[in-house]
Kinemage of the C-alpha trace (Angstrom):
@kinemage 1
@onewidth
@group {chain A} dominant
@subgroup {mainchain}
@vectorlist {calphas} color= white
{ca unk a 1} P -0.219 14.837 3.059
{ca unk a 2} L 3.145 14.113 1.388
{ca unk a 3} L 6.287 15.814 2.602
{ca unk a 4} L 8.998 13.262 1.775
{ca unk a 5} L 10.289 13.940 -1.721
{ca unk a 6} L 13.915 12.947 -1.119
{ca unk a 7} L 15.205 10.276 1.241
{ca unk a 8} L 18.651 9.099 2.251
{ca unk a 9} L 19.626 5.660 3.485
{ca unk a 10} L 22.910 5.244 5.348
{ca unk a 11} L 23.639 1.536 5.421
{ca unk a 12} L 22.373 -0.802 2.709
{ca unk a 13} L 22.294 -4.243 4.286
{ca unk a 14} L 19.225 -6.421 4.831
{ca unk a 15} L 17.271 -3.652 6.564
{ca unk a 16} L 18.798 -0.618 4.862
{ca unk a 17} L 18.377 -2.080 1.381
{ca unk a 18} L 14.736 -2.861 2.082
{ca unk a 19} L 14.188 0.724 3.305
{ca unk a 20} L 15.620 1.867 -0.049
{ca unk a 21} L 13.037 -0.287 -1.830
{ca unk a 22} L 10.170 0.955 0.375
{ca unk a 23} L 11.018 4.601 -0.355
{ca unk a 24} L 11.738 4.101 -4.068
{ca unk a 25} L 8.549 2.164 -4.765
{ca unk a 26} L 6.606 4.967 -3.079
{ca unk a 27} L 8.003 7.310 -5.738
{ca unk a 28} L 10.697 8.902 -3.554
{ca unk a 29} L 14.238 9.547 -4.817
{ca unk a 30} L 16.813 7.880 -2.566
{ca unk a 31} L 20.488 8.628 -2.041
{ca unk a 32} L 22.473 5.781 -0.531
{ca unk a 33} L 25.758 5.545 1.316
{ca unk a 34} L 27.244 2.163 2.147
{ca unk a 35} L 30.991 1.487 1.997
{ca unk a 36} L 30.481 -2.206 1.211
{ca unk a 37} L 32.128 -2.891 -2.184
{ca unk a 38} L 29.084 -4.810 -3.414
{ca unk a 39} L 26.424 -2.459 -2.061
{ca unk a 40} L 24.981 -1.722 -5.517
{ca unk a 41} L 24.623 -5.423 -6.332
{ca unk a 42} L 23.044 -6.254 -2.961
{ca unk a 43} L 20.570 -3.385 -3.082
{ca unk a 44} L 19.813 -4.200 -6.729
{ca unk a 45} L 18.850 -7.740 -5.737
{ca unk a 46} L 16.671 -6.451 -2.893
{ca unk a 47} L 14.985 -4.003 -5.294
{ca unk a 48} L 14.303 -6.835 -7.747
{ca unk a 49} L 12.631 -8.907 -5.039
{ca unk a 50} L 10.645 -5.891 -3.840
{ca unk a 51} L 9.379 -5.040 -7.330
{ca unk a 52} L 8.428 -8.684 -7.841
{ca unk a 53} L 6.493 -8.632 -4.559
{ca unk a 54} L 4.694 -5.359 -5.364
{ca unk a 55} L 3.637 -6.737 -8.741
{ca unk a 56} L 1.871 -9.522 -6.841
{ca unk a 57} L 0.658 -7.266 -4.029
{ca unk a 58} L -1.433 -4.670 -5.820
{ca unk a 59} L -3.025 -3.754 -9.130
{ca unk a 60} L -3.183 -0.101 -8.079
{ca unk a 61} L -0.900 2.163 -10.135
{ca unk a 62} L 2.318 2.826 -8.236
{ca unk a 63} L 3.925 6.239 -8.668
{ca unk a 64} L 6.993 6.437 -10.934
{ca unk a 65} L 9.824 4.651 -9.160
{ca unk a 66} L 12.183 6.917 -7.259
{ca unk a 67} L 15.721 7.408 -8.591
{ca unk a 68} L 18.527 5.604 -6.725
{ca unk a 69} L 21.859 7.400 -6.370
{ca unk a 70} L 24.871 5.774 -4.717
{ca unk a 71} L 27.068 8.314 -2.939
{ca unk a 72} L 30.687 8.269 -1.805
{ca unk a 73} L 30.097 9.888 1.585
{ca unk a 74} L 27.480 10.361 4.263
{ca unk a 75} L 27.566 14.091 3.644
{ca unk a 76} L 26.764 13.723 -0.058
{ca unk a 77} L 23.906 11.325 0.647
{ca unk a 78} L 22.064 13.317 3.330
{ca unk a 79} L 22.534 16.987 2.438
{ca unk a 80} L 19.199 17.457 0.594
{ca unk a 81} L 17.088 14.716 2.210
{ca unk a 82} L 13.729 15.180 3.936
{ca unk a 83} L 14.006 11.821 5.763
{ca unk a 84} L 17.283 10.081 6.579
{ca unk a 85} L 17.234 6.449 7.690
{ca unk a 86} L 20.296 5.065 9.464
{ca unk a 87} L 20.719 1.283 9.259
{ca unk a 88} L 24.341 0.551 10.159
{ca unk a 89} L 25.377 -2.423 12.360
{ca unk a 90} L 23.972 -2.604 15.881
{ca unk a 91} L 26.866 -1.106 17.866
{ca unk a 92} L 26.202 1.939 20.006
{ca unk a 93} L 29.422 3.848 19.333
{ca unk a 94} L 29.208 3.184 15.589
{ca unk a 95} L 25.569 4.229 15.325
{ca unk a 96} L 26.030 7.288 17.509
{ca unk a 97} L 29.011 8.401 15.443
{ca unk a 98} L 27.147 7.934 12.154
{ca unk a 99} L 24.056 9.753 13.437
{ca unk a 100} L 26.231 12.641 14.672
{ca unk a 101} L 27.764 12.920 11.176
{ca unk a 102} L 24.287 12.824 9.614
{ca unk a 103} L 23.168 15.578 12.005
{ca unk a 104} L 26.074 17.826 11.028
{ca unk a 105} L 25.617 17.352 7.265
{ca unk a 106} L 21.821 17.440 6.896
{ca unk a 107} L 19.248 20.209 6.909
{ca unk a 108} L 18.130 21.117 10.452
{ca unk a 109} L 14.511 20.270 9.593
{ca unk a 110} L 15.272 16.835 8.104
{ca unk a 111} L 13.990 13.861 10.074
{ca unk a 112} L 16.555 11.290 11.203
{ca unk a 113} L 15.310 7.780 11.931
{ca unk a 114} L 17.389 4.908 13.236
{ca unk a 115} L 16.609 1.298 12.375
{ca unk a 116} L 18.108 0.108 15.672
{ca unk a 117} L 16.340 -2.939 17.047
{ca unk a 118} L 17.107 -2.166 20.684
{ca unk a 119} L 19.342 0.824 21.447
{ca unk a 120} L 17.841 3.796 23.267
{ca unk a 121} L 17.269 6.887 21.120
{ca unk a 122} L 18.482 9.095 24.001
{ca unk a 123} L 21.873 7.377 23.813
{ca unk a 124} L 21.996 7.761 20.033
{ca unk a 125} L 21.136 11.473 20.031
{ca unk a 126} L 23.424 12.494 22.917
{ca unk a 127} L 26.079 14.186 20.732
{ca unk a 128} L 23.773 15.808 18.163
{ca unk a 129} L 23.366 19.551 17.614
{ca unk a 130} L 19.707 19.035 16.610
{ca unk a 131} L 18.618 16.015 18.686
{ca unk a 132} L 14.980 17.077 18.620
{ca unk a 133} L 14.520 15.623 15.107
{ca unk a 134} L 16.042 12.191 15.812
{ca unk a 135} L 14.003 9.089 16.733
{ca unk a 136} L 13.956 5.332 16.348
{ca unk a 137} L 12.050 4.018 13.324
{ca unk a 138} L 12.316 0.289 13.915
{ca unk a 139} L 10.862 -1.784 11.037
{ca unk a 140} L 10.464 -5.504 10.464
{ca unk a 141} L 12.024 -7.556 7.688
{ca unk a 142} L 11.161 -7.363 4.810
{ca unk a 143} L 10.666 -3.642 5.261
{ca unk a 144} L 9.194 -3.255 1.770
{ca unk a 145} L 6.314 -5.637 2.625
{ca unk a 146} L 5.778 -5.701 6.396
{ca unk a 147} L 4.123 -2.377 7.177
{ca unk a 148} L 4.817 -1.929 10.895
{ca unk a 149} L 7.384 0.563 12.170
{ca unk a 150} L 7.898 1.305 15.880
{ca unk a 151} L 8.451 5.030 16.454
{ca unk a 152} L 10.348 5.792 19.658
{ca unk a 153} L 11.477 9.226 20.724
{ca unk a 154} L 14.388 9.996 23.019
{ca unk a 155} L 14.540 12.507 25.865
{ca unk a 156} L 15.259 15.349 23.434
{ca unk a 157} L 12.880 14.270 20.647
{ca unk a 158} L 9.966 16.655 20.188
{ca unk a 159} L 6.353 15.629 19.909
{ca unk a 160} L 6.189 17.431 16.551
{ca unk a 161} L 8.954 15.170 15.219
{ca unk a 162} L 6.996 12.022 16.071
{ca unk a 163} L 3.858 13.530 14.525
{ca unk a 164} L 5.770 14.258 11.302
{ca unk a 165} L 7.233 10.755 11.366
{ca unk a 166} L 3.730 9.294 11.578
{ca unk a 167} L 2.753 11.243 8.451
{ca unk a 168} L 5.933 10.133 6.710
{ca unk a 169} L 5.447 6.406 7.264
{ca unk a 170} L 1.810 6.722 6.232
{ca unk a 171} L 2.984 8.281 2.955
{ca unk a 172} L 5.012 5.133 2.162
{ca unk a 173} L 2.228 2.718 3.115
{ca unk a 174} L 3.419 1.795 6.612
{ca unk a 175} L 1.681 1.580 9.986
{ca unk a 176} L 3.444 3.683 12.589
{ca unk a 177} L 2.983 2.772 16.239
{ca unk a 178} L 4.253 5.205 18.848
{ca unk a 179} L 5.952 3.569 21.832
{ca unk a 180} L 5.131 5.709 24.886
{ca unk a 181} L 8.427 5.192 26.763
{ca unk a 182} L 11.879 4.359 25.478
{ca unk a 183} L 13.100 0.970 26.662
{ca unk a 184} L 15.773 -1.325 25.278
{ca unk a 185} L 14.415 -3.508 22.439
{ca unk a 186} L 11.108 -1.565 22.451
{ca unk a 187} L 7.993 -3.782 22.190
{ca unk a 188} L 8.281 -6.139 19.241
{ca unk a 189} L 11.813 -7.317 19.915
{ca unk a 190} L 11.058 -7.868 23.600
{ca unk a 191} L 8.298 -10.261 22.633
{ca unk a 192} L 10.508 -11.921 20.043
{ca unk a 193} L 13.394 -12.295 22.492
{ca unk a 194} L 11.178 -14.073 25.012
{ca unk a 195} L 10.046 -16.544 22.372
{ca unk a 196} L 13.564 -16.892 20.938
{ca unk a 197} L 15.043 -17.629 24.368
{ca unk a 198} L 12.560 -20.427 25.011
{ca unk a 199} L 13.030 -21.798 21.491
{ca unk a 200} L 16.797 -22.091 21.995
{ca unk a 201} L 16.271 -24.074 25.203
{ca unk a 202} L 13.897 -26.464 23.420
{ca unk a 203} L 16.603 -27.166 20.821
{ca unk a 204} L 19.369 -27.341 23.434
{ca unk a 205} L 17.422 -29.877 25.502
{ca unk a 206} L 16.555 -31.998 22.430
{ca unk a 207} L 12.814 -31.483 22.927
{ca unk a 208} L 12.481 -30.890 19.177
{ca unk a 209} L 14.482 -29.758 16.162
{ca unk a 210} L 14.251 -26.440 14.312
{ca unk a 211} L 11.778 -27.699 11.704
{ca unk a 212} L 9.425 -29.108 14.326
{ca unk a 213} L 9.527 -25.868 16.280
{ca unk a 214} L 8.787 -23.811 13.164
{ca unk a 215} L 5.922 -26.153 12.256
{ca unk a 216} L 4.397 -25.716 15.713
{ca unk a 217} L 4.361 -21.969 15.118
{ca unk a 218} L 3.282 -21.727 11.491
{ca unk a 219} L 0.476 -24.267 11.675
{ca unk a 220} L -1.112 -22.855 14.836
{ca unk a 221} L -0.717 -19.622 16.757
{ca unk a 222} L 1.384 -18.028 14.000
{ca unk a 223} L -1.709 -17.859 11.805
{ca unk a 224} L -3.761 -16.430 14.664
{ca unk a 225} L -1.183 -13.743 15.373
{ca unk a 226} L -1.012 -12.746 11.702
{ca unk a 227} L -4.584 -11.510 11.763
{ca unk a 228} L -5.538 -10.693 15.355
{ca unk a 229} L -2.478 -10.405 17.571
{ca unk a 230} L -2.190 -11.764 21.109
{ca unk a 231} L -4.709 -10.093 23.396
{ca unk a 232} L -7.687 -10.184 21.043
{ca unk a 233} L -6.952 -13.856 20.323
{ca unk a 234} L -6.998 -14.595 24.054
{ca unk a 235} L -10.168 -12.547 24.487
{ca unk a 236} L -11.877 -15.028 22.156
{ca unk a 237} L -10.309 -17.918 24.086
{ca unk a 238} L -12.113 -16.644 27.182
{ca unk a 239} L -15.465 -17.415 25.571
{ca unk a 240} L -18.469 -15.197 26.156
{ca unk a 241} L -16.982 -13.938 29.421
{ca unk a 242} L -14.030 -12.552 27.462
{ca unk a 243} L -10.600 -11.496 28.712
{ca unk a 244} L -11.406 -11.432 32.423
{ca unk a 245} L -12.458 -15.084 32.357
{ca unk a 246} L -9.371 -16.026 30.346
{ca unk a 247} L -7.073 -14.334 32.872
{ca unk a 248} L -8.873 -15.951 35.797
{ca unk a 249} L -8.613 -19.392 34.199
{ca unk a 250} L -5.088 -19.315 32.822
{ca unk a 251} L -3.389 -16.625 34.902
{ca unk a 252} L -2.379 -18.925 37.803
{ca unk a 253} L -0.372 -21.212 35.491
{ca unk a 254} L 2.112 -18.378 34.895
{ca unk a 255} L 3.561 -19.262 38.305
{ca unk a 256} L 4.206 -22.847 37.269
{ca unk a 257} L 7.834 -23.674 36.333
{ca unk a 258} L 7.150 -24.396 32.662
{ca unk a 259} L 9.549 -22.038 30.930
{ca unk a 260} L 13.159 -20.866 31.193
{ca unk a 261} L 12.620 -17.187 30.438
{ca unk a 262} L 15.108 -16.060 33.071
{ca unk a 263} L 17.784 -18.577 32.127
{ca unk a 264} L 20.206 -17.801 29.309
{ca unk a 265} L 21.192 -20.697 27.076
{ca unk a 266} L 24.915 -21.125 26.473
{ca unk a 267} L 25.387 -20.644 22.741
{ca unk a 268} L 28.613 -22.637 22.689
{ca unk a 269} L 30.155 -24.074 19.519
{ca unk a 270} L 28.273 -27.351 19.915
{ca unk a 271} L 24.843 -25.700 20.137
{ca unk a 272} L 25.632 -23.305 17.273
{ca unk a 273} L 26.646 -26.247 15.078
{ca unk a 274} L 23.565 -28.221 16.153
{ca unk a 275} L 21.189 -25.382 15.240
{ca unk a 276} L 23.125 -24.610 12.071
{ca unk a 277} L 22.991 -28.220 10.848
{ca unk a 278} L 19.273 -28.535 11.576
{ca unk a 279} L 18.628 -25.226 9.804
{ca unk a 280} L 20.647 -26.364 6.781
{ca unk a 281} L 18.604 -29.555 6.586
{ca unk a 282} L 15.366 -27.620 6.947
{ca unk a 283} L 16.304 -25.251 4.079
{ca unk a 284} L 16.734 -28.287 1.787
{ca unk a 285} L 19.242 -26.530 -0.434
{ca unk a 286} L 17.191 -23.373 -1.020
{ca unk a 287} L 19.282 -20.209 -1.279
{ca unk a 288} L 18.616 -17.157 0.868
{ca unk a 289} L 17.249 -15.278 -2.166
{ca unk a 290} L 14.936 -18.203 -2.966
{ca unk a 291} L 13.711 -18.315 0.632
{ca unk a 292} L 13.130 -14.549 0.498
{ca unk a 293} L 10.973 -14.947 -2.608
{ca unk a 294} L 8.959 -17.741 -0.992
{ca unk a 295} L 8.526 -15.594 2.120
{ca unk a 296} L 7.370 -12.628 0.035
{ca unk a 297} L 4.838 -14.716 -1.900
{ca unk a 298} L 3.401 -16.066 1.340
{ca unk a 299} L 3.186 -12.608 2.919
{ca unk a 300} L 1.429 -11.234 -0.161
{ca unk a 301} L -1.074 -14.100 -0.006
{ca unk a 302} L -1.762 -13.463 3.677
{ca unk a 303} L -2.280 -9.742 3.090
{ca unk a 304} L -4.608 -10.442 0.175
{ca unk a 305} L -6.654 -12.764 2.388
{ca unk a 306} L -6.796 -10.122 5.128
{ca unk a 307} L -7.810 -7.480 2.568
{ca unk a 308} L -11.006 -9.403 1.838
{ca unk a 309} L -11.752 -10.092 5.515
{ca unk a 310} L -14.263 -8.360 7.790
{ca unk a 311} L -17.053 -8.483 5.243
{ca unk a 312} L -14.855 -7.078 2.483
{ca unk a 313} L -13.732 -4.048 4.486
{ca unk a 314} L -10.350 -5.555 5.276
{ca unk a 315} L -8.643 -6.447 8.545
{ca unk a 316} L -5.249 -5.684 10.052
{ca unk a 317} L -2.493 -5.504 7.434
{ca unk a 318} L -5.121 -6.185 4.746
{ca unk a 319} L -7.113 -3.094 5.748
{ca unk a 320} L -3.905 -1.068 5.653
{ca unk a 321} L -3.190 -2.395 2.154
{ca unk a 322} L -6.711 -1.519 0.988
{ca unk a 323} L -6.388 2.020 2.356
{ca unk a 324} L -2.966 2.432 0.724
{ca unk a 325} L -4.350 1.233 -2.612
{ca unk a 326} L -7.223 3.716 -2.356
{ca unk a 327} L -4.665 6.523 -1.982
{ca unk a 328} L -2.677 5.199 -4.940
{ca unk a 329} L -5.792 5.228 -7.099
{ca unk a 330} L -6.739 8.709 -5.877
{ca unk a 331} L -3.269 10.066 -6.724
{ca unk a 332} L -2.962 8.239 -10.032
{ca unk a 333} L -3.129 10.132 -13.305
{ca unk a 334} L -6.648 10.066 -14.670
{ca unk a 335} L -6.699 7.465 -17.451
{ca unk a 336} L -7.537 8.381 -21.015
{ca unk a 337} L -8.393 6.083 -23.903
{ca unk a 338} L -6.064 6.340 -26.897
{ca unk a 339} L -8.412 6.007 -29.850
{ca unk a 340} L -5.954 7.150 -32.509
{ca unk a 341} L -4.958 3.572 -33.361
{ca unk a 342} L -8.265 1.704 -33.375
{ca unk a 343} L -7.821 -1.560 -31.498
{ca unk a 344} L -9.052 -3.140 -28.265
{ca unk a 345} L -7.890 -1.142 -25.248
{ca unk a 346} L -4.982 -2.615 -23.297
{ca unk a 347} L -6.093 -2.380 -19.667
{ca unk a 348} L -4.283 -4.690 -17.223
{ca unk a 349} L -0.655 -5.826 -16.961
{ca unk a 350} L 0.051 -8.382 -14.238
{ca unk a 351} L 1.893 -11.556 -13.300
{ca unk a 352} L 0.634 -14.908 -12.035
{ca unk a 353} L 1.646 -14.968 -8.360
{ca unk a 354} L 1.949 -17.929 -6.013
{ca unk a 355} L -1.375 -16.964 -4.464
{ca unk a 356} L -3.036 -17.387 -7.869
{ca unk a 357} L -2.081 -20.972 -8.719
{ca unk a 358} L -3.836 -24.248 -7.950
{ca unk a 359} L -2.543 -27.761 -7.280
{ca unk a 360} L -1.620 -28.106 -10.971
{ca unk a 361} L 0.595 -25.026 -10.866
{ca unk a 362} L -1.855 -23.194 -13.167
{ca unk a 363} L -3.795 -20.004 -12.514
{ca unk a 364} L -6.917 -21.066 -10.669
{ca unk a 365} L -10.384 -20.416 -12.108
{ca unk a 366} L -11.509 -17.495 -9.968
{ca unk a 367} L -8.313 -15.568 -10.763
{ca unk a 368} L -9.345 -15.387 -14.422
{ca unk a 369} L -12.549 -13.715 -13.287
{ca unk a 370} L -10.498 -11.394 -11.079
{ca unk a 371} L -8.384 -10.240 -14.036
{ca unk a 372} L -11.510 -9.786 -16.147
{ca unk a 373} L -13.075 -7.830 -13.281
{ca unk a 374} L -9.961 -5.628 -13.062
{ca unk a 375} L -10.220 -5.143 -16.839
{ca unk a 376} L -13.826 -3.999 -16.548
{ca unk a 377} L -12.852 -1.659 -13.695
{ca unk a 378} L -10.109 -0.208 -15.898
{ca unk a 379} L -12.581 0.459 -18.684
{ca unk a 380} L -15.009 2.066 -16.247
{ca unk a 381} L -12.311 4.404 -14.952
{ca unk a 382} L -11.687 5.470 -18.555
{ca unk a 383} L -15.294 6.628 -18.859
{ca unk a 384} L -15.346 8.379 -15.473
{ca unk a 385} L -16.776 5.631 -13.270
{ca unk a 386} L -14.107 5.825 -10.552
{ca unk a 387} L -14.144 5.408 -6.755
{ca unk a 388} L -15.723 8.823 -6.187
{ca unk a 389} L -18.451 8.004 -8.698
{ca unk a 390} L -19.203 4.732 -6.925
{ca unk a 391} L -19.229 6.422 -3.508
{ca unk a 392} L -21.854 8.811 -4.860
{ca unk a 393} L -24.163 5.838 -5.348
{ca unk a 394} L -23.882 4.847 -9.004
{ca unk a 395} L -21.950 2.156 -10.844
{ca unk a 396} L -22.090 -0.542 -13.510
{ca unk a 397} L -22.970 -4.012 -12.250
{ca unk a 398} L -21.989 -7.073 -14.284
{ca unk a 399} L -25.113 -9.172 -14.851
{ca unk a 400} L -23.822 -11.850 -17.210
{ca unk a 401} L -20.401 -13.381 -17.951
{ca unk a 402} L -19.192 -16.107 -20.288
{ca unk a 403} L -15.521 -17.130 -19.875
{ca unk a 404} L -13.570 -19.347 -22.273
{ca unk a 405} L -10.274 -20.859 -21.119
{ca unk a 406} L -8.077 -21.192 -24.205
{ca unk a 407} L -4.613 -21.770 -22.756
{ca unk a 408} L -2.645 -22.158 -19.554
{ca unk a 409} L -1.293 -19.421 -17.307
{ca unk a 410} L 1.438 -20.660 -14.959
{ca unk a 411} L 3.271 -19.283 -11.953
{ca unk a 412} L 5.339 -16.245 -12.923
{ca unk a 413} L 3.759 -15.768 -16.360
{ca unk a 414} L 3.355 -12.128 -17.385
{ca unk a 415} L -0.184 -11.400 -18.622
{ca unk a 416} L -2.027 -8.471 -20.107
{ca unk a 417} L -5.685 -7.914 -20.946
{ca unk a 418} L -7.553 -5.992 -23.612
{ca unk a 419} L -11.159 -4.853 -23.796
{ca unk a 420} L -13.408 -4.163 -26.803
{ca unk a 421} L -16.761 -2.419 -26.438
{ca unk a 422} L -19.279 -4.353 -28.545
{ca unk a 423} L -22.296 -2.128 -27.922
{ca unk a 424} L -23.765 0.283 -25.389
{ca unk a 425} L -26.842 2.364 -24.680
{ca unk a 426} L -28.057 4.502 -21.773
{ca unk a 427} L -28.104 1.557 -19.353
{ca unk a 428} L -26.266 -1.370 -20.938
{ca unk a 429} L -22.616 -2.039 -21.655
{ca unk a 430} L -21.629 -5.102 -23.710
{ca unk a 431} L -17.882 -5.868 -23.751
{ca unk a 432} L -15.430 -8.566 -24.828
{ca unk a 433} L -12.146 -8.941 -22.936
{ca unk a 434} L -9.110 -11.123 -23.640
{ca unk a 435} L -6.209 -12.177 -21.416
{ca unk a 436} L -2.919 -12.705 -23.276
{ca unk a 437} L 0.417 -14.246 -22.370
{ca unk a 438} L 2.758 -11.253 -22.587
{ca unk a 439} L 5.703 -13.343 -23.817
{ca unk a 440} L 3.868 -15.067 -26.676
{ca unk a 441} L 0.885 -12.732 -27.261
{ca unk a 442} L -1.293 -15.850 -27.370
{ca unk a 443} L -4.815 -15.611 -25.952
{ca unk a 444} L -5.180 -17.419 -22.629
{ca unk a 445} L -8.857 -16.678 -21.967
{ca unk a 446} L -11.751 -14.509 -23.142
{ca unk a 447} L -14.813 -13.116 -21.389
{ca unk a 448} L -17.994 -11.720 -22.893
{ca unk a 449} L -19.877 -9.609 -20.365
{ca unk a 450} L -22.989 -7.502 -20.026
{ca unk a 451} L -23.175 -4.773 -17.396
{ca unk a 452} L -26.021 -2.486 -16.333
{ca unk a 453} L -25.713 1.051 -15.019
{ca unk a 454} L -27.405 1.162 -11.614
{ca unk a 455} L -28.444 3.442 -8.811
{ca unk a 456} L -26.963 1.349 -5.997
{ca unk a 457} L -29.016 3.065 -3.287
{ca unk a 458} L -32.296 2.482 -5.127
{ca unk a 459} L -31.208 -0.964 -6.259
{ca unk a 460} L -32.335 -0.557 -9.872
{ca unk a 461} L -30.985 0.100 -13.355
{ca unk a 462} L -30.960 3.750 -14.399
{ca unk a 463} L -29.561 5.753 -17.302
{ca unk a 464} L -25.931 6.812 -16.973
{ca unk a 465} L -25.255 10.568 -16.899
{ca unk a 466} L -24.272 12.429 -20.032
{ca unk a 467} L -20.580 12.870 -19.177
{ca unk a 468} L -20.176 9.086 -18.776
{ca unk a 469} L -22.188 8.258 -21.870
{ca unk a 470} L -20.194 10.681 -24.022
{ca unk a 471} L -16.873 9.052 -23.087
{ca unk a 472} L -18.365 5.597 -23.574
{ca unk a 473} L -19.846 6.570 -26.945
{ca unk a 474} L -16.425 7.700 -28.229
{ca unk a 475} L -14.902 4.312 -27.404
{ca unk a 476} L -17.907 2.400 -28.752
{ca unk a 477} L -17.833 4.404 -32.000
{ca unk a 478} L -14.135 3.644 -32.523
{ca unk a 479} L -14.557 -0.048 -31.663
{ca unk a 480} L -17.468 -0.348 -34.097
{ca unk a 481} L -14.800 -0.316 -36.828
{ca unk a 482} L -13.223 -3.488 -35.426
{ca unk a 483} L -14.270 -6.971 -36.524
{ca unk a 484} L -16.439 -8.944 -34.133
{ca unk a 485} L -14.082 -11.076 -32.016
{ca unk a 486} L -14.161 -14.833 -32.496
{ca unk a 487} L -16.132 -16.243 -29.598
{ca unk a 488} L -18.781 -13.541 -29.259
{ca unk a 489} L -22.184 -15.091 -28.660
{ca unk a 490} L -20.886 -18.558 -27.865
{ca unk a 491} L -22.658 -20.651 -25.231
{ca unk a 492} L -21.420 -23.399 -22.949
{ca unk a 493} L -20.883 -26.651 -24.808
{ca unk a 494} L -21.101 -25.158 -28.271
{ca unk a 495} L -18.804 -27.004 -30.708
{ca unk a 496} L -15.988 -25.044 -32.234
{ca unk a 497} L -16.066 -24.450 -35.973
């Protein structure tokens, strides 16, 4: 169910700008108010990074990008919005004042979410005329990639508002978690603060530097947390006896004086300079925008890995991505083959992401097969073999593939693929696909493939139904006018002419 058609973002900094990108890339028009003189430039740079990340994240067809409109007042930005997201600096009086203005200028049924990372929603809604529709929607940076949002209602927030908010975040590909009671800093930031406090003491006491501390996290428990969280990880650590054994074994050590959770480090000028210098050295000259791009590439790679986990069904953020992609495909315009200008069908447009390259900086071998597989899937959708068709128990299975690597595809290269139907009958489909460099139009690789139409439940080849065969025959008839591509029928090791 989709009910957000227009959104408003008040505040366009790191979090607000990323909310703009999340809404816009979900096809929602966004009005923006931010008095910063460079708000358009900043949000433009965030949008560019977000679009770059989404190009790596999914091959599913995104809806047309929402229109961005920069407004001169809060009132102008929020008056027609279905969802209004406040992301101004973290000061209670400022946020409460802005939210009160939003309340007065917006429709009474519009949802108002605050990006606050710790303030109580009851305090923020105290001066509103319609406080029942206000809640905390606390995301994590980058909002356009990390899907979690903590939903926290105040004393005057209605249950119906939280239920609508859950539907809204689902519409934009996010995972809403409802926090049962409002507390300062909610859940995520409380956990982060505990870790942050201990980390500052470790730097203060010269136990390690910032790079060492980050390495301890990213090479160990950080990877565990990315896919299974804390409690399920510790359940495994308890062995066959599970969580109860883990608590019995490691619970007593919580009373040992290992940590300084209750002590507050003095962030004096010396410690600030110490941490700042170590952080500068760790960054090795990389700009914030460059670090953001590296972060985004890594997050995309992690989500792709999680999407293929759990026997291909997906896990955690990867399962959420797979479900979101399924909705994108279901809502996408049904593809049609343009046979007016007889030529191989252009199927896939993509870019070589960081997750696709090997130690040479080139697209690794199995990614070529992935693009060719996506090309075949695109052709199949053109003839009516879509997700619903497959769920009904029929599909085309590739039974033979011959790939030729003709050129190099490097990180960031834009690619596109074409497909030519060589022949077909009731059961067989013989195709020839080519991957091109979009900048040079030079062929990077080709694949000749044979696929069989199957009854997946019976596990055998069967004739395709008439409605599929008729669409396939129209393409095959048009492509019969094309010359046979160079490379058809080649075998491994065959000398070139």
